[in-house]
C-alpha positions in Angstrom: 0.0 0.0 0.0 1.2 3.4 -0.8 1.8 5.5 2.2 0.2 8.9 2.4 2.2 11.9 1.7 1.6 15.6 2.8 0.6 17.3 -0.5 -2.0 20.3 0.2 -1.0 22.9 2.5 -3.5 24.5 4.8 -4.0 27.6 2.7 -5.0 25.5 -0.4 -7.3 23.5 1.7 -8.8 26.5 3.5 -9.2 28.3 0.2 -10.9 25.3 -1.5 -13.6 25.0 1.4 -14.0 28.8 1.5 -14.6 28.8 -2.2 -17.1 26.2 -2.1 -19.1 28.1 0.6 -18.7 31.4 -1.3 -19.9 30.1 -4.5 -23.0 28.4 -2.9 -23.8 31.5 -1.2 -23.3 33.7 -4.3 -25.6 31.5 -6.4 -28.3 31.6 -3.8 -28.0 35.3 -3.1 -27.5 36.6 -6.5 -31.2 37.4 -7.3 -32.1 38.4 -3.7 -32.3 42.2 -3.3 -32.1 41.9 0.4 -28.8 40.2 0.2 -27.3 42.3 -2.3 -24.7 44.0 -0.1 -23.5 40.7 1.4 -23.4 39.2 -2.0 -21.1 42.1 -3.1 -19.1 41.8 0.0 -18.4 38.1 -0.7 -17.7 38.8 -4.3 -14.9 41.2 -3.1 -13.5 38.7 -0.8 -13.6 36.0 -3.6 -11.7 38.5 -5.8 -9.0 38.7 -2.9 -8.8 34.9 -2.8 -8.0 34.8 -6.7 -5.2 37.3 -6.0 -4.0 35.2 -3.3 -4.1 32.0 -5.3 -2.1 33.6 -8.1 0.5 34.8 -5.8 0.6 31.5 -4.0 0.9 29.7 -7.3 4.6 31.2 -7.4 5.4 31.4 -3.7 3.7 28.4 -2.0 4.8 24.8 -1.6 5.6 22.7 -4.6 2.3 21.3 -5.4 0.6 24.7 -4.9 2.8 26.2 -7.6 1.7 26.7 -11.1 5.0 25.1 -12.3 3.9 21.8 -10.8 1.0 21.5 -13.2 1.4 23.6 -16.2 -1.5 24.0 -18.7 -1.7 20.6 -20.5 -1.5 20.2 -24.2 -4.8 18.9 -25.9 -3.1 15.6 -26.4 -2.1 15.2 -22.6 -5.6 16.4 -21.5 -7.3 13.8 -23.8 -5.0 11.0 -22.5 -5.6 12.0 -19.0 -9.4 11.9 -19.7 -9.2 8.4 -21.3 -7.3 7.1 -18.1 -10.0 8.5 -15.8 -12.8 7.2 -17.8 -11.2 3.8 -17.8 -10.7 4.1 -14.0 -6.9 4.0 -14.2 -5.3 5.8 -11.3 -2.7 8.3 -12.2 0.2 8.1 -10.0 0.7 11.8 -9.4 0.8 13.4 -6.0 -0.4 17.0 -7.3 -3.0 17.9 -9.8 -3.6 15.8 -12.8 -3.6 17.4 -16.3 -7.5 17.6 -16.1 -7.5 18.7 -12.4 -4.8 21.4 -13.2 -6.9 22.6 -16.2 -9.8 22.9 -13.8 -7.9 25.0 -11.4 -6.9 27.4 -14.2 -10.4 27.7 -15.5 -12.0 28.3 -12.0 -9.4 31.0 -11.0 -10.0 32.7 -14.2 -13.9 32.5 -14.1 -14.1 33.4 -10.4 -11.6 36.4 -10.9 -13.7 37.7 -13.8 -17.1 37.2 -12.1 -15.8 39.2 -9.1 -14.3 41.9 -11.3 -17.4 42.4 -13.5 -19.6 42.2 -10.3 -17.6 45.1 -8.7 -17.9 47.2 -12.0 -21.8 46.6 -12.3 -24.7 48.8 -11.6 -28.3 48.5 -12.1 -28.9 52.4 -11.5 -31.5 51.5 -8.8 -30.5 49.2 -6.0 -26.9 48.3 -6.6 -23.5 50.0 -7.8 -20.4 48.1 -7.4 -17.4 49.8 -5.7 -15.7 50.2 -9.1 -18.7 51.4 -11.1 -18.3 55.1 -10.3 -14.8 55.2 -11.7 -15.6 53.5 -15.0 -17.4 54.7 -18.2 -21.1 54.0 -18.8 -20.1 51.6 -21.6 -17.8 49.5 -19.5 -20.4 49.4 -16.6 -23.1 48.1 -18.9 -20.9 45.5 -20.4 -19.9 44.4 -16.9 -23.4 44.3 -15.9 -24.5 42.2 -18.8 -21.5 39.8 -18.5 -21.5 39.2 -14.8 -24.6 36.9 -14.8 -23.2 34.9 -17.7 -19.9 34.5 -16.1 -21.8 33.4 -12.8 -23.6 30.6 -14.8 -20.3 29.5 -16.3 -18.8 29.3 -12.8 -21.7 27.2 -11.7 -21.4 24.9 -14.6 -17.8 24.5 -14.1 -18.2 23.7 -10.4 -21.0 21.0 -11.3 -18.7 19.3 -13.8 -15.8 19.5 -11.2 -17.9 18.0 -8.4 -19.2 15.1 -10.7 -15.6 14.4 -11.5 -14.7 14.4 -7.9 -17.5 11.9 -7.1 -16.2 9.8 -10.0 -12.7 9.6 -8.6 -14.1 9.2 -5.1 -16.5 6.3 -5.6 -15.8 4.8 -9.0 -12.1 4.9 -8.7 -11.8 4.7 -5.0 -9.5 7.6 -4.7 -9.9 9.7 -1.4 -9.8 13.0 -3.0 -12.3 14.6 -0.7 -10.5 13.4 2.3 -7.2 14.6 0.8 -8.6 18.0 0.6 -9.3 17.8 4.4 -6.2 16.3 5.7 -3.7 17.4 3.1 -2.5 13.8 2.5 -2.4 11.7 -0.7 -1.1 8.4 -1.6 2.7 8.8 -2.0 3.4 6.2 -4.8 7.0 6.2 -3.3 7.6 9.8 -3.9 9.4 12.0 -1.4 7.7 15.3 -0.2 9.7 18.0 -1.8 10.7 21.2 0.0 9.5 23.4 1.3 7.4 21.0 3.4 3.6 22.0 2.9 3.0 21.5 6.5 6.0 23.6 7.7 5.6 26.6 10.0 7.4 28.6 7.3 4.6 27.9 4.9 1.9 28.3 7.4 3.2 31.8 8.4 4.0 32.9 4.8 0.5 31.8 3.7 -1.1 33.8 6.7 0.8 37.0 5.6 -0.1 36.7 1.9 -3.7 35.5 2.5 -4.3 38.3 5.0 -2.8 41.0 2.6 -4.7 39.8 -0.4 -8.1 39.0 1.1 -8.1 41.7 3.8 -6.4 44.2 1.7 -8.8 43.8 -1.2 -11.7 44.5 1.2 -10.1 47.4 2.9 -9.3 48.9 -0.5 -12.5 48.2 -2.3 -15.0 48.0 0.6 -13.8 50.4 3.1 -11.7 53.0 1.2 -14.3 53.2 -1.6 -17.0 53.5 1.1 -18.7 50.1 0.2 
């Protein structure tokens, strides 16, 4: 049996579950006028998380870095998909080709959704914190685009969840547990440095996470009088 190895650091795991909660809330609150301010605040925080995840993709531990899962070629992605459909376990500690592609897609879609939400206005109940500083054409474009992007986020998440369930129950891969404990089957590999559970990574992530998420809210929510 392959011994479990530390793979996902606290900030990847925390961000993953916060994104799950945030997306669920955003989908529920998007059409509720009474929740519009909370909806917008959560959108700002999601935008801050995207900024954190991009920076963490260059400064985090090995398996959090984009260099460990570069965008796959169509051939590589197709081969990975065939292995998954055939229930063939890919002996990789980090993201697979398809999994990495999902990460890039979700980061992009969530970032664009948050940005267009902050730039949107309906001229009645809601005006995003960036809307007063933008031209009417840009605000109108953002307002039309935001709900489309939101639906794309939801569709991507649904596909992602179905893929996770396939891995979890059809392929018997404990991906959900791994995103809770940070451990995955090691397949004889050694944990690369910096160790994802190290105090240095914990502290570095805390600083970057606080600056990105907290700083985004302070700048857009408080400084711009949200």
